[in-house]
C-alpha positions in Angstrom: -10.8 -5.1 -9.6 -8.9 -6.1 -12.7 -12.2 -7.6 -14.2 -13.8 -4.1 -13.9 -10.8 -2.5 -15.6 -11.0 -5.1 -18.4 -14.7 -4.4 -18.9 -14.2 -0.6 -19.2 -10.9 -0.8 -21.0 -12.2 1.0 -24.1 -13.3 3.9 -22.0 -9.8 4.3 -20.5 -8.1 5.0 -23.8 -7.9 8.8 -23.4 -7.5 9.0 -19.7 -4.0 9.5 -18.2 -2.9 7.9 -14.9 -2.3 11.4 -13.4 -6.0 12.2 -14.0 -7.1 9.5 -11.6 -4.2 8.8 -9.3 -4.3 9.3 -5.5 -2.0 12.2 -4.7 0.1 12.5 -1.6 1.7 9.1 -1.4 2.3 7.8 2.1 5.7 6.1 2.5 7.9 4.3 5.0 11.6 3.6 5.1 12.8 0.1 4.4 13.8 -0.5 8.0 10.5 0.5 9.6 9.1 -2.1 12.0 5.8 -3.7 10.9 4.0 -2.3 14.0 4.8 1.3 12.9 3.9 0.5 9.3 0.5 -1.0 10.5 -0.1 2.1 12.6 0.6 4.4 9.6 -1.8 2.3 7.4 -4.6 2.6 10.0 -4.1 6.2 10.8 -4.0 7.2 7.1 -7.0 4.9 6.3 -5.1 3.4 3.4 -4.3 -0.2 2.2 -0.8 0.3 0.8 2.5 2.0 1.7 5.4 2.9 -0.6 8.6 1.5 0.9 11.6 3.7 0.1 15.4 3.1 0.6 17.8 5.3 2.5 18.3 7.3 -0.7 14.6 7.9 -1.1 14.2 5.7 -4.1 11.1 3.4 -4.2 11.8 -0.2 -3.3 8.3 -1.6 -3.3 4.8 -1.6 -1.9 3.8 -2.9 1.5 0.1 -3.8 1.5 -2.5 -5.1 4.0 -2.3 -8.4 2.1 1.4 -8.6 2.9 0.6 -8.2 6.6 -2.0 -11.0 6.4 0.4 -13.3 4.6 3.1 -12.6 7.2 0.7 -13.2 10.1 -0.9 -16.3 8.7 -0.2 -19.3 11.0 1.1 -17.1 13.8 -0.4 -16.0 17.0 0.4 -12.3 16.5 -1.9 -9.9 18.4 -1.6 -6.3 17.6 -2.6 -3.6 20.1 -2.6 -0.3 18.3 -3.7 2.8 20.3 
């Protein structure tokens, strides 16, 4: 997607991030199990989760790519109801 942004960069000069952001960020705590995080991704039909610390401060982003990287080379099978 970065190539599309680069192509249309000139058109983005007057648009603020808040004008196009996705509101209602879905988050998980830093100690959540991956099974629960995966369920939240699937139920919310999203590709990224904000990971927050015990104090509520953002620590990072957990993405579907992170799951794939973690599962690569393993025999994990996920059964999500």
